[in-house]
py3Dmol code that shows the C-alpha trace and the ligand (Angstrom):
import py3Dmol

protein = """\
ATOM      1  CA  MET A   1      -8.676 -27.197 -12.740  1.00  0.00           C
ATOM      2  CA  LYS A   2      -9.595 -24.434 -10.329  1.00  0.00           C
ATOM      3  CA  ASN A   3      -6.255 -22.862 -11.071  1.00  0.00           C
ATOM      4  CA  GLU A   4      -7.471 -21.943 -14.544  1.00  0.00           C
ATOM      5  CA  THR A   5      -9.677 -19.306 -12.907  1.00  0.00           C
ATOM      6  CA  LEU A   6      -6.575 -17.612 -11.513  1.00  0.00           C
ATOM      7  CA  ARG A   7      -4.692 -17.955 -14.778  1.00  0.00           C
ATOM      8  CA  SER A   8      -7.260 -15.709 -16.440  1.00  0.00           C
ATOM      9  CA  TYR A   9      -5.660 -12.771 -14.589  1.00  0.00           C
ATOM     10  CA  ARG A  10      -2.625 -11.166 -16.144  1.00  0.00           C
ATOM     11  CA  VAL A  11      -1.566  -9.149 -13.086  1.00  0.00           C
ATOM     12  CA  PHE A  12      -1.594  -9.894  -9.361  1.00  0.00           C
ATOM     13  CA  LEU A  13      -1.580  -6.914  -7.003  1.00  0.00           C
ATOM     14  CA  ILE A  14      -0.389  -8.249  -3.672  1.00  0.00           C
ATOM     15  CA  ASP A  15      -0.436  -6.709  -0.219  1.00  0.00           C
ATOM     16  CA  VAL A  16       2.673  -7.319   1.910  1.00  0.00           C
ATOM     17  CA  ASP A  17       1.769  -7.255   5.609  1.00  0.00           C
ATOM     18  CA  GLY A  18      -0.404 -10.208   6.555  1.00  0.00           C
ATOM     19  CA  VAL A  19       0.034 -11.833   3.140  1.00  0.00           C
ATOM     20  CA  LEU A  20       3.785 -12.286   2.586  1.00  0.00           C
ATOM     21  CA  VAL A  21       5.118 -11.316   6.001  1.00  0.00           C
ATOM     22  CA  ARG A  22       3.603 -10.880   9.400  1.00  0.00           C
ATOM     23  CA  GLY A  23       5.262  -9.235  12.385  1.00  0.00           C
ATOM     24  CA  GLY A  24       8.694  -9.503  10.751  1.00  0.00           C
ATOM     25  CA  GLU A  25       8.312 -13.224   9.947  1.00  0.00           C
ATOM     26  CA  VAL A  26       7.664 -14.771   6.550  1.00  0.00           C
ATOM     27  CA  VAL A  27       4.151 -16.206   6.319  1.00  0.00           C
ATOM     28  CA  PRO A  28       4.550 -20.000   5.933  1.00  0.00           C
ATOM     29  CA  GLY A  29       4.420 -20.965   2.240  1.00  0.00           C
ATOM     30  CA  ALA A  30       4.408 -17.344   1.050  1.00  0.00           C
ATOM     31  CA  VAL A  31       7.739 -17.555  -0.810  1.00  0.00           C
ATOM     32  CA  GLU A  32       6.472 -20.525  -2.800  1.00  0.00           C
ATOM     33  CA  GLY A  33       3.019 -18.978  -3.223  1.00  0.00           C
ATOM     34  CA  LEU A  34       4.452 -15.786  -4.664  1.00  0.00           C
ATOM     35  CA  ALA A  35       6.753 -17.730  -6.995  1.00  0.00           C
ATOM     36  CA  LYS A  36       3.756 -19.656  -8.329  1.00  0.00           C
ATOM     37  CA  LEU A  37       1.807 -16.480  -8.989  1.00  0.00           C
ATOM     38  CA  GLN A  38       4.870 -15.005 -10.729  1.00  0.00           C
ATOM     39  CA  LYS A  39       4.695 -17.925 -13.163  1.00  0.00           C
ATOM     40  CA  MET A  40       1.007 -17.234 -13.868  1.00  0.00           C
ATOM     41  CA  GLY A  41       1.285 -13.494 -14.422  1.00  0.00           C
ATOM     42  CA  ARG A  42       2.938 -10.243 -13.475  1.00  0.00           C
ATOM     43  CA  VAL A  43       3.197  -9.479  -9.788  1.00  0.00           C
ATOM     44  CA  LEU A  44       3.193  -6.026  -8.210  1.00  0.00           C
ATOM     45  CA  LEU A  45       3.247  -5.494  -4.456  1.00  0.00           C
ATOM     46  CA  LEU A  46       0.705  -2.861  -3.471  1.00  0.00           C
ATOM     47  CA  THR A  47       1.586  -1.697   0.019  1.00  0.00           C
ATOM     48  CA  ASN A  48       0.677   1.297   2.164  1.00  0.00           C
ATOM     49  CA  ASN A  49       4.147   1.258   3.716  1.00  0.00           C
ATOM     50  CA  SER A  50       5.649   4.711   3.138  1.00  0.00           C
ATOM     51  CA  THR A  51       8.730   4.409   5.332  1.00  0.00           C
ATOM     52  CA  ARG A  52      11.028   2.625   2.899  1.00  0.00           C
ATOM     53  CA  SER A  53      11.994   3.223  -0.714  1.00  0.00           C
ATOM     54  CA  ARG A  54      10.927   0.662  -3.309  1.00  0.00           C
ATOM     55  CA  GLU A  55      14.543  -0.486  -3.496  1.00  0.00           C
ATOM     56  CA  GLN A  56      14.645  -1.023   0.283  1.00  0.00           C
ATOM     57  CA  VAL A  57      11.325  -2.894   0.317  1.00  0.00           C
ATOM     58  CA  ALA A  58      12.497  -5.207  -2.482  1.00  0.00           C
ATOM     59  CA  LEU A  59      15.873  -5.753  -0.812  1.00  0.00           C
ATOM     60  CA  ASN A  60      14.264  -6.641   2.516  1.00  0.00           C
ATOM     61  CA  LEU A  61      11.924  -9.117   0.877  1.00  0.00           C
ATOM     62  CA  ARG A  62      14.765 -10.657  -1.145  1.00  0.00           C
ATOM     63  CA  ARG A  63      16.607 -11.239   2.124  1.00  0.00           C
ATOM     64  CA  SER A  64      13.543 -13.204   3.268  1.00  0.00           C
ATOM     65  CA  GLY A  65      13.713 -15.368   0.153  1.00  0.00           C
ATOM     66  CA  PHE A  66      11.225 -13.622  -2.163  1.00  0.00           C
ATOM     67  CA  SER A  67      12.230 -12.885  -5.716  1.00  0.00           C
ATOM     68  CA  LEU A  68      11.372  -9.212  -6.259  1.00  0.00           C
ATOM     69  CA  ARG A  69      12.747  -6.090  -7.928  1.00  0.00           C
ATOM     70  CA  ALA A  70      12.188  -2.438  -6.978  1.00  0.00           C
ATOM     71  CA  GLU A  71      10.037  -1.938 -10.099  1.00  0.00           C
ATOM     72  CA  GLU A  72       7.602  -4.483  -8.700  1.00  0.00           C
ATOM     73  CA  ILE A  73       6.900  -2.434  -5.568  1.00  0.00           C
ATOM     74  CA  VAL A  74       4.032   0.056  -5.584  1.00  0.00           C
ATOM     75  CA  SER A  75       4.247   1.688  -2.148  1.00  0.00           C
ATOM     76  CA  SER A  76       2.172   4.611  -0.923  1.00  0.00           C
ATOM     77  CA  ALA A  77       5.328   6.770  -1.050  1.00  0.00           C
ATOM     78  CA  PHE A  78       5.778   5.875  -4.732  1.00  0.00           C
ATOM     79  CA  ILE A  79       2.056   6.448  -5.377  1.00  0.00           C
ATOM     80  CA  ALA A  80       2.291   9.892  -3.735  1.00  0.00           C
ATOM     81  CA  GLY A  81       5.177  10.886  -6.023  1.00  0.00           C
ATOM     82  CA  ALA A  82       3.460   9.506  -9.124  1.00  0.00           C
ATOM     83  CA  TYR A  83       0.132  11.158  -8.298  1.00  0.00           C
ATOM     84  CA  LEU A  84       1.703  14.584  -7.810  1.00  0.00           C
ATOM     85  CA  SER A  85       3.692  14.236 -11.059  1.00  0.00           C
ATOM     86  CA  GLU A  86       0.621  13.237 -13.044  1.00  0.00           C
ATOM     87  CA  HIS A  87      -1.560  16.046 -11.776  1.00  0.00           C
ATOM     88  CA  TYR A  88       0.828  18.895 -11.002  1.00  0.00           C
ATOM     89  CA  GLY A  89       4.150  18.078 -12.647  1.00  0.00           C
ATOM     90  CA  SER A  90       7.260  18.600 -10.544  1.00  0.00           C
ATOM     91  CA  VAL A  91       6.287  20.288  -7.263  1.00  0.00           C
ATOM     92  CA  ARG A  92       7.950  21.648  -4.126  1.00  0.00           C
ATOM     93  CA  VAL A  93       7.305  19.244  -1.250  1.00  0.00           C
ATOM     94  CA  TRP A  94       8.000  19.068   2.428  1.00  0.00           C
ATOM     95  CA  PRO A  95       7.773  15.422   3.517  1.00  0.00           C
ATOM     96  CA  LEU A  96       6.672  14.473   7.016  1.00  0.00           C
ATOM     97  CA  GLY A  97       7.725  10.853   7.266  1.00  0.00           C
ATOM     98  CA  GLU A  98      10.700   8.551   7.125  1.00  0.00           C
ATOM     99  CA  GLU A  99      13.628   8.294   4.717  1.00  0.00           C
ATOM    100  CA  GLY A 100      11.822   6.168   2.132  1.00  0.00           C
ATOM    101  CA  LEU A 101       9.270   8.900   1.587  1.00  0.00           C
ATOM    102  CA  ASP A 102      11.965  11.495   0.861  1.00  0.00           C
ATOM    103  CA  LEU A 103      13.690   9.109  -1.550  1.00  0.00           C
ATOM    104  CA  GLU A 104      10.534   8.290  -3.513  1.00  0.00           C
ATOM    105  CA  LEU A 105       9.410  11.919  -3.787  1.00  0.00           C
ATOM    106  CA  ALA A 106      12.860  12.941  -4.995  1.00  0.00           C
ATOM    107  CA  SER A 107      13.062  10.079  -7.477  1.00  0.00           C
ATOM    108  CA  ALA A 108       9.650  11.090  -8.881  1.00  0.00           C
ATOM    109  CA  GLY A 109      11.270  14.443  -9.718  1.00  0.00           C
ATOM    110  CA  HIS A 110       9.884  16.596  -6.922  1.00  0.00           C
ATOM    111  CA  LYS A 111      11.917  19.205  -5.103  1.00  0.00           C
ATOM    112  CA  LEU A 112      12.327  18.766  -1.354  1.00  0.00           C
ATOM    113  CA  VAL A 113      12.144  22.225   0.198  1.00  0.00           C
ATOM    114  CA  SER A 114      11.750  24.014   3.549  1.00  0.00           C
ATOM    115  CA  PRO A 115       8.264  24.136   5.132  1.00  0.00           C
ATOM    116  CA  GLN A 116       7.679  27.768   4.064  1.00  0.00           C
ATOM    117  CA  GLU A 117       8.389  26.993   0.414  1.00  0.00           C
ATOM    118  CA  ALA A 118       6.274  23.858   0.181  1.00  0.00           C
ATOM    119  CA  GLU A 119       3.323  23.583  -2.212  1.00  0.00           C
ATOM    120  CA  TRP A 120       2.589  20.183  -0.725  1.00  0.00           C
ATOM    121  CA  VAL A 121       3.130  18.528   2.625  1.00  0.00           C
ATOM    122  CA  VAL A 122       3.301  14.777   2.087  1.00  0.00           C
ATOM    123  CA  ALA A 123       2.614  12.847   5.287  1.00  0.00           C
ATOM    124  CA  GLY A 124       3.381   9.236   6.111  1.00  0.00           C
ATOM    125  CA  MET A 125       4.207   7.039   9.038  1.00  0.00           C
ATOM    126  CA  ASP A 126       7.009   8.561  11.101  1.00  0.00           C
ATOM    127  CA  ARG A 127       8.601   6.718  13.994  1.00  0.00           C
ATOM    128  CA  ASP A 128      10.430   9.930  14.915  1.00  0.00           C
ATOM    129  CA  LEU A 129       7.379  12.174  14.937  1.00  0.00           C
ATOM    130  CA  ASN A 130       7.785  14.981  17.482  1.00  0.00           C
ATOM    131  CA  TYR A 131       6.558  18.445  18.425  1.00  0.00           C
ATOM    132  CA  ASP A 132       9.181  20.237  16.355  1.00  0.00           C
ATOM    133  CA  LYS A 133       8.154  18.354  13.206  1.00  0.00           C
ATOM    134  CA  LEU A 134       4.503  19.122  13.865  1.00  0.00           C
ATOM    135  CA  ALA A 135       5.352  22.807  14.298  1.00  0.00           C
ATOM    136  CA  LYS A 136       7.147  22.739  10.917  1.00  0.00           C
ATOM    137  CA  ALA A 137       4.164  21.009   9.330  1.00  0.00           C
ATOM    138  CA  LEU A 138       1.890  23.671  10.769  1.00  0.00           C
ATOM    139  CA  LEU A 139       4.123  26.353   9.288  1.00  0.00           C
ATOM    140  CA  ALA A 140       3.983  24.683   5.878  1.00  0.00           C
ATOM    141  CA  LEU A 141       0.203  24.202   5.965  1.00  0.00           C
ATOM    142  CA  SER A 142      -0.566  27.662   7.325  1.00  0.00           C
ATOM    143  CA  SER A 143       1.677  29.125   4.595  1.00  0.00           C
ATOM    144  CA  GLY A 144      -0.608  27.625   1.956  1.00  0.00           C
ATOM    145  CA  GLY A 145       0.831  24.122   1.515  1.00  0.00           C
ATOM    146  CA  ARG A 146      -1.730  21.428   0.784  1.00  0.00           C
ATOM    147  CA  LEU A 147      -1.691  18.107   2.592  1.00  0.00           C
ATOM    148  CA  LEU A 148      -1.360  14.789   0.784  1.00  0.00           C
ATOM    149  CA  ALA A 149      -1.592  11.727   3.042  1.00  0.00           C
ATOM    150  CA  THR A 150       0.217   8.609   1.841  1.00  0.00           C
ATOM    151  CA  ASN A 151      -2.390   6.590   3.773  1.00  0.00           C
ATOM    152  CA  GLU A 152      -4.431   6.732   6.956  1.00  0.00           C
ATOM    153  CA  ASP A 153      -3.777   3.268   8.388  1.00  0.00           C
ATOM    154  CA  ARG A 154      -4.410   3.610  12.105  1.00  0.00           C
ATOM    155  CA  THR A 155      -2.050   0.872  13.224  1.00  0.00           C
ATOM    156  CA  PHE A 156       0.066  -1.919  11.838  1.00  0.00           C
ATOM    157  CA  PRO A 157       0.699  -5.298  13.430  1.00  0.00           C
ATOM    158  CA  THR A 158       4.050  -6.262  14.929  1.00  0.00           C
ATOM    159  CA  ALA A 159       5.253  -9.175  17.040  1.00  0.00           C
ATOM    160  CA  ASP A 160       4.693  -6.933  20.085  1.00  0.00           C
ATOM    161  CA  GLY A 161       1.163  -5.984  19.147  1.00  0.00           C
ATOM    162  CA  PRO A 162      -0.212  -3.048  17.145  1.00  0.00           C
ATOM    163  CA  ARG A 163       1.911   0.074  16.620  1.00  0.00           C
ATOM    164  CA  PRO A 164       0.878   3.541  15.379  1.00  0.00           C
ATOM    165  CA  GLY A 165       0.600   3.853  11.591  1.00  0.00           C
ATOM    166  CA  ALA A 166       0.434   6.837   9.225  1.00  0.00           C
ATOM    167  CA  GLY A 167      -2.968   7.608  10.721  1.00  0.00           C
ATOM    168  CA  ALA A 168      -1.156   8.918  13.790  1.00  0.00           C
ATOM    169  CA  THR A 169       0.726  11.491  11.681  1.00  0.00           C
ATOM    170  CA  VAL A 170      -2.316  12.493   9.653  1.00  0.00           C
ATOM    171  CA  GLY A 171      -4.455  12.602  12.802  1.00  0.00           C
ATOM    172  CA  ALA A 172      -2.042  15.048  14.442  1.00  0.00           C
ATOM    173  CA  LEU A 173      -2.254  17.355  11.409  1.00  0.00           C
ATOM    174  CA  THR A 174      -6.035  17.034  11.270  1.00  0.00           C
ATOM    175  CA  GLY A 175      -6.088  17.870  14.966  1.00  0.00           C
ATOM    176  CA  MET A 176      -4.350  21.170  14.168  1.00  0.00           C
ATOM    177  CA  GLY A 177      -7.106  22.005  11.705  1.00  0.00           C
ATOM    178  CA  TYR A 178      -5.520  20.626   8.542  1.00  0.00           C
ATOM    179  CA  PRO A 179      -7.187  17.457   7.282  1.00  0.00           C
ATOM    180  CA  PRO A 180      -5.682  15.949   4.119  1.00  0.00           C
ATOM    181  CA  THR A 181      -6.704  17.315   0.722  1.00  0.00           C
ATOM    182  CA  ILE A 182      -6.077  13.886  -0.707  1.00  0.00           C
ATOM    183  CA  VAL A 183      -5.231  10.378   0.487  1.00  0.00           C
ATOM    184  CA  VAL A 184      -3.479   8.181  -2.075  1.00  0.00           C
ATOM    185  CA  GLY A 185      -2.855   4.804  -0.366  1.00  0.00           C
ATOM    186  CA  LYS A 186      -5.320   1.930  -0.085  1.00  0.00           C
ATOM    187  CA  PRO A 187      -8.336   2.002   0.063  1.00  0.00           C
ATOM    188  CA  SER A 188      -8.131   5.122  -2.168  1.00  0.00           C
ATOM    189  CA  LYS A 189      -8.927   4.462  -5.800  1.00  0.00           C
ATOM    190  CA  ILE A 190      -5.740   6.362  -6.650  1.00  0.00           C
ATOM    191  CA  ALA A 191      -3.610   3.519  -5.271  1.00  0.00           C
ATOM    192  CA  PHE A 192      -5.280   0.990  -7.542  1.00  0.00           C
ATOM    193  CA  GLU A 193      -5.274   3.285 -10.603  1.00  0.00           C
ATOM    194  CA  ILE A 194      -1.532   3.908 -10.264  1.00  0.00           C
ATOM    195  CA  ALA A 195      -0.903   0.188  -9.739  1.00  0.00           C
ATOM    196  CA  LEU A 196      -2.805  -0.572 -12.959  1.00  0.00           C
ATOM    197  CA  GLU A 197      -0.844   2.109 -14.821  1.00  0.00           C
ATOM    198  CA  THR A 198       2.431   0.718 -13.482  1.00  0.00           C
ATOM    199  CA  ALA A 199       1.419  -2.776 -14.609  1.00  0.00           C
ATOM    200  CA  ASP A 200       0.099  -1.356 -17.892  1.00  0.00           C
ATOM    201  CA  CYS A 201      -3.067  -3.423 -17.669  1.00  0.00           C
ATOM    202  CA  GLU A 202      -6.847  -3.084 -17.641  1.00  0.00           C
ATOM    203  CA  ARG A 203      -8.764  -3.474 -14.376  1.00  0.00           C
ATOM    204  CA  GLU A 204     -10.409  -6.707 -15.589  1.00  0.00           C
ATOM    205  CA  GLU A 205      -6.971  -8.268 -15.973  1.00  0.00           C
ATOM    206  CA  ALA A 206      -5.934  -7.671 -12.353  1.00  0.00           C
ATOM    207  CA  LEU A 207      -6.583  -9.481  -9.076  1.00  0.00           C
ATOM    208  CA  MET A 208      -5.924  -7.820  -5.722  1.00  0.00           C
ATOM    209  CA  ILE A 209      -4.751 -10.207  -2.999  1.00  0.00           C
ATOM    210  CA  GLY A 210      -4.875  -8.877   0.563  1.00  0.00           C
ATOM    211  CA  ASP A 211      -5.686  -9.590   4.195  1.00  0.00           C
ATOM    212  CA  ARG A 212      -7.668  -6.510   5.182  1.00  0.00           C
ATOM    213  CA  MET A 213     -11.298  -6.026   4.238  1.00  0.00           C
ATOM    214  CA  GLU A 214     -11.473  -2.249   4.696  1.00  0.00           C
ATOM    215  CA  THR A 215      -8.408  -1.435   2.597  1.00  0.00           C
ATOM    216  CA  ASP A 216      -7.488  -4.237   0.179  1.00  0.00           C
ATOM    217  CA  ILE A 217     -10.925  -5.655  -0.549  1.00  0.00           C
ATOM    218  CA  LEU A 218     -13.119  -2.563  -0.289  1.00  0.00           C
ATOM    219  CA  GLY A 219     -10.600  -0.455  -2.207  1.00  0.00           C
ATOM    220  CA  ALA A 220     -10.344  -3.042  -4.979  1.00  0.00           C
ATOM    221  CA  ARG A 221     -14.107  -3.244  -5.225  1.00  0.00           C
ATOM    222  CA  GLU A 222     -14.402   0.524  -5.563  1.00  0.00           C
ATOM    223  CA  ALA A 223     -11.791   0.436  -8.298  1.00  0.00           C
ATOM    224  CA  ALA A 224     -13.768  -2.393  -9.967  1.00  0.00           C
ATOM    225  CA  ILE A 225     -10.919  -4.876  -9.532  1.00  0.00           C
ATOM    226  CA  ASP A 226     -11.519  -8.484  -8.456  1.00  0.00           C
ATOM    227  CA  SER A 227     -10.043  -9.452  -5.120  1.00  0.00           C
ATOM    228  CA  ALA A 228      -9.023 -12.403  -2.976  1.00  0.00           C
ATOM    229  CA  ILE A 229      -8.726 -12.392   0.789  1.00  0.00           C
ATOM    230  CA  VAL A 230      -6.192 -14.568   2.577  1.00  0.00           C
ATOM    231  CA  LEU A 231      -6.627 -15.403   6.241  1.00  0.00           C
ATOM    232  CA  THR A 232      -2.978 -15.121   7.314  1.00  0.00           C
ATOM    233  CA  GLY A 233      -3.313 -11.491   8.441  1.00  0.00           C
ATOM    234  CA  VAL A 234      -5.831  -9.344  10.267  1.00  0.00           C
ATOM    235  CA  THR A 235      -8.943 -11.089   8.948  1.00  0.00           C
ATOM    236  CA  ARG A 236      -8.898 -14.327  10.876  1.00  0.00           C
ATOM    237  CA  SER A 237     -11.977 -16.185   9.793  1.00  0.00           C
ATOM    238  CA  GLU A 238     -14.484 -16.165   7.013  1.00  0.00           C
ATOM    239  CA  GLU A 239     -17.163 -14.954   9.411  1.00  0.00           C
ATOM    240  CA  MET A 240     -15.535 -11.546   9.486  1.00  0.00           C
ATOM    241  CA  ILE A 241     -16.138 -11.083   5.802  1.00  0.00           C
ATOM    242  CA  VAL A 242     -19.002  -8.698   5.225  1.00  0.00           C
ATOM    243  CA  ALA A 243     -21.202  -9.862   2.382  1.00  0.00           C
ATOM    244  CA  SER A 244     -21.586  -6.363   0.934  1.00  0.00           C
ATOM    245  CA  ALA A 245     -17.869  -6.142   0.250  1.00  0.00           C
ATOM    246  CA  ALA A 246     -17.265  -9.786  -0.533  1.00  0.00           C
ATOM    247  CA  PRO A 247     -14.009 -10.608  -2.296  1.00  0.00           C
ATOM    248  CA  ARG A 248     -14.259 -13.000  -5.240  1.00  0.00           C
ATOM    249  CA  PHE A 249     -11.976 -15.565  -3.611  1.00  0.00           C
ATOM    250  CA  VAL A 250     -11.247 -16.674  -0.043  1.00  0.00           C
ATOM    251  CA  ALA A 251      -8.156 -18.750   0.750  1.00  0.00           C
ATOM    252  CA  ASP A 252      -6.315 -19.695   3.922  1.00  0.00           C
ATOM    253  CA  SER A 253      -3.024 -18.344   2.558  1.00  0.00           C
ATOM    254  CA  ILE A 254      -1.365 -17.054  -0.601  1.00  0.00           C
ATOM    255  CA  LEU A 255       0.066 -20.531  -1.202  1.00  0.00           C
ATOM    256  CA  ASP A 256      -3.399 -22.076  -0.950  1.00  0.00           C
ATOM    257  CA  LEU A 257      -4.701 -19.493  -3.385  1.00  0.00           C
ATOM    258  CA  ALA A 258      -1.856 -20.076  -5.847  1.00  0.00           C
ATOM    259  CA  GLU A 259      -2.373 -23.841  -5.688  1.00  0.00           C
ATOM    260  CA  GLY A 260      -6.105 -23.593  -6.309  1.00  0.00           C
ATOM    261  CA  ARG A 261      -7.331 -24.218  -2.752  1.00  0.00           C
ATOM    262  CA  PHE A 262      -9.835 -21.398  -2.470  1.00  0.00           C
ATOM    263  CA  THR A 263     -13.547 -20.869  -2.349  1.00  0.00           C
ATOM    264  CA  GLU A 264     -15.263 -18.598  -4.804  1.00  0.00           C
ATOM    265  CA  THR A 265     -17.991 -16.380  -3.405  1.00  0.00           C
ATOM    266  CA  ASN A 266     -21.434 -15.773  -5.020  1.00  0.00           C
TER     267      ASN A 266
END
"""
ligand_1 = """\
1
MG
Mg -2.127 -6.252 4.949
"""
view = py3Dmol.view(width=600, height=400)
view.addModel(protein, "pdb")
view.setStyle({"model": 0}, {"cartoon": {"style": "trace"}})
view.addModel(ligand_1, "xyz")
view.setStyle({"model": 1}, {"stick": {}})
view.zoomTo()
view.show()
């Protein structure tokens, strides 16, 4: 049984956009696919989304039929909070992003402060980004605050085509002369390390499942974690897969992967 290969993993790290949902719609078969993987091992969703809290992400996915709890969500906002705690303890932060970022930083024990008081500016996607916010960020950064980027995704797909991602926020700050000191979301190794810590497992025990070569697959490879690409998201055909960053498995969808319909590379 091909499925036995998958059963050798204890933890599945799963991307959200392009794997479980796409442009606000559930990917066909994804609810069943996820449920099957949840029977084989522990599932954690590893997503660069920084706009919602883990609770909100889980709630939204439950409304779509997925069975998920907040503890199973490893978002870039959560990773940012965890990274700062691990390396610097509780810090004073000024978040430049949406509500979910504030919530995750606060729940990690950090203190949300004014721009002048901030040790760290934590930047994420912000659909209300404006000149005033950029001026505040500049104040924080020119007063000695360091910049942590939740991720640098340029765009994200929607039903109406691509929309600006966190890369737009980070790019604006970089354009003012303040590039990030650190980036914690995929493809950063930090994202994968914190996911492994959250799952309490070794890298050999985990499989990353994603749709994007340059974040999910490349990042997993650099963290020495096996990966599987599914073709329900941005990577449309196997031809787009660069041999140098080949994932271990290729499947048409997460359901195909879970049911053993995949090809194994090399
Ligand atoms: Mg994706």
